[in-house]
N, C-alpha and C positions, 0 to 999 in steps of 0.2 A: 905597646905602652898605652895605658889608659889616657883618654883625652883630658885636657885641662879644662876645668870648670871654674866659673866665678860664682862665689857664694856671698850672700849678704846676711848679716846677723844684726839683730837689735840688741843693744847692750845697755844694761843699767849698772850704775856704780855710785858708791859713796866716795867722793873725791877727797875727803878730809885728810887722809894720810898719804896722798899722792901729790907729786910735783907737777900735776897736770896730766893731760891725756898723752901728748906727744912724747915719744921715747927720748930719753936722755942717758948719756953714758954714766953719769954719776948720781942718779936719783931714781927712786921708784916711781914708775908711771903706769897708767892704765894700759897704754899700748904695749909696754913691756910685758905686763902680766898676760895679756891676750896672746901676744906672739909666742911667748914661751909655752903656754898651754896648748895652743894650736900646733906648734912644732912637735911637741911630745905626742899629741893625739894622731897627727897625720903622718908623722915619720919623715918630715922634711921641713926646712926653714920656711917660715911664712912672713911676708911683709903685708901689713894691712893698711888700708886707706879709710879714713873716717870722714864723716860729714862735717864735723866740727872739732877743732883742736882746743878743747876746754882748758882753762887755766888751773893752776894749783888751787885745790880746795873746792872746785866747782863739781857739782853732781850731775847725773844724767838719769832720766827715766826712759829716754828713747834715742840714744846715740845710734847711728847707723855706721856699720863697718863692712867693708868688702875685702876679699882676698881670693887668690887663685890656688887651686889644688887639683891634683890628678887622683886624689883618693875617692873611691866610690861610696864613701859613707853617706847615707841618706841625711838630709837636713834635720829631720826629727831626731835621729840618733846623735847628731852633732851637738844638739842642745843638751841632751842628757849627759853625754860624755864630757863636755866642757864643764858642766856643773860640778863634776867630780874633781876637776883639776884646777879650777879657779879659786882664789881666796874668797872669803865670805863677802868682801866688799865689792866684788865684781861678779855680774851674772849675765848670761846670755839667755834671753827669753823667747827668741824666735829666730828661725833661719830659713832661707830659701835660696834657690838657684836663680841667677839673673843673667841677662844678656852680656856677652863679653865686653861690649862697648859701654856698659853702664858705669857711671862714675859717681860715687857717693857724695862728693862735694859739689862737683860742677853741675850735676843734674838736679840738685835740690831746688825746689820751687820756693819754699819758704821754711823758716825755722821758728819755733815757738819756745821762748824762754819764760820762766817764772822766777821772780826774786821775792824771797820771803823776809819779812821783818817782824821779829817778836817785839811788840810795843806795849810794855807794861812796867810797873815799878820794879819788879824783881825778875831776874833771868831764870833760866832753867837748864840744868845739866843735860837734860834729855832732848832739848830743842835747839840749843845754841850751836850745835854742830851743823845744823841745817838752816839757820836763819841768823840774820844780823840783829843783835839785841840792842834796842834803844829804849832807855827808861822813860824819858820825857814824852808825853803824848804828842803824836804828830797830827797835823791837820790834813786828813786824807782828802777832803774836798778841795783844798787849795792845791794839793799835789796833783789831783786828777785834772783840774782846770789847766794847770801849767803844762801837763803832759800832752794836751791836745795839739799844741804848737808843733810837736815833734812828729805828728802823723804826716804821711805823704812822702814825696820824693825830695830829699834835701842833701846838701853837702854837710856831712856830720864830722868835719875836721875838729870842731870844738869838743867832740865827745870821743876822740881817739887818743889813746896813750901812745907815747913814743915807743919805738921798738917794733911796731907792726910792719908788715911787708906790703900793704896795700898802696897802690898808686892812685886809684880812683876812689875818692872819698864819698861818692854819692851812693846812697842806699834808700830803699823804700820801706817805710814802716806802715803796715796796714792795720795793726791792732796795738793799742796801748791803753791798758786799763789799770787803775789803782783802786783796790777795794779792801775793806776791812771785814774780817770775820772774827769777832771777839777781840782777842789780844794779838791776832796775827794780821798783818797787812801783806797783801800779795800784789805784785806788779807784774802784769802779763804783757810781754812784748813780742810781737811777731813781725818778721820782715823777710825780705829776699836775701839778706846777708847782713853781717855785722862786722864793724871794724874792731881793732884790738882793744879789748876791755870796754867797748862801747856801751853795753847794757849797764855795766857796773858804774860807769861815769854818769850815765843818765840817772841811775838810782841815787847816787851820791848828791847830784844836783837837786833832784826833786825832794830829797830828804831835807836839804837846807830850806826849801820852800815850806815844807811841812813844819819845820822848826821856827818859822817866822824870820829866818835870817836873810831870805831873799823874797822879793815880791813875785807873784805868779808871772807877771809880765816880763820879768828878767830873763826867762828861758828863751824867749824869742830873740832877745838881744844877744844872748850867748850863742845861739845857733847861727845868727847872722855874722857874728864876729869871726867864725872859723878859727878861733884861738883857744886851744886847750886850757890856757891859763885862766880864762874867764869862767870856766865851768867849775863844778864842785869836786869834792874828793872822789876817789875810786872806792866804791863800796866793797866790803870784804867778800872774798870768793865764796865763803861758806853759805851765803844766802841764795846763790844762783843755781838754777836747775835748767838743763836742756830737756824740755818736755817732749818735743816731737819734731821730726823732720818730715816734710811733705814733698812727695814727688808727683809728677803728672800721672 
């Protein structure tokens, strides 16, 4: 019998029409699409493990997924074969073999997310699937100043939605930038890990700063409170992108 191998693939997807990454019995998910396509290709059931369990509507440019198989198919052929079996909204762009002990989630050193906001008087049917549309002009400078308080190692309980499984609420954020490019505002957040809906709550809070509804100094008070009720709303999933997962 051929030896079992562990393979790693880099996946991109438009999450608009999916109920998130993680498989669900009564909804269409990215994991479900991948496992079905891999099972058909490899000739045996496949269970995959991902670096991040993105929520409903969230997109990915660099999701990392691993699975085990005894199939001898070369990684380069795997990419082409999966492309023929996956829906247009999901694509595998790279594949390689990894050590048996490699864990896509546990071994991740950091993850980079980008949140996009379309900020102009009129929306766009071509952009608002991939960005949060806000018509009133936001003060990006104030948002950037407020964001700096979130850099470093903190207890992010105030930015965690209920329903998550984490018991340790401490995370390290080493990059947090808010920048404008014409009508598009992008917020880049990189850290060693994230709590349930943490980035989206951070975005919702900073948007309130940009709208003038909160002072920039209020973010420090929210962080110190460790109380989710003190933070802003959870930004829509459509604007969030998992850009990259980095390993040692």
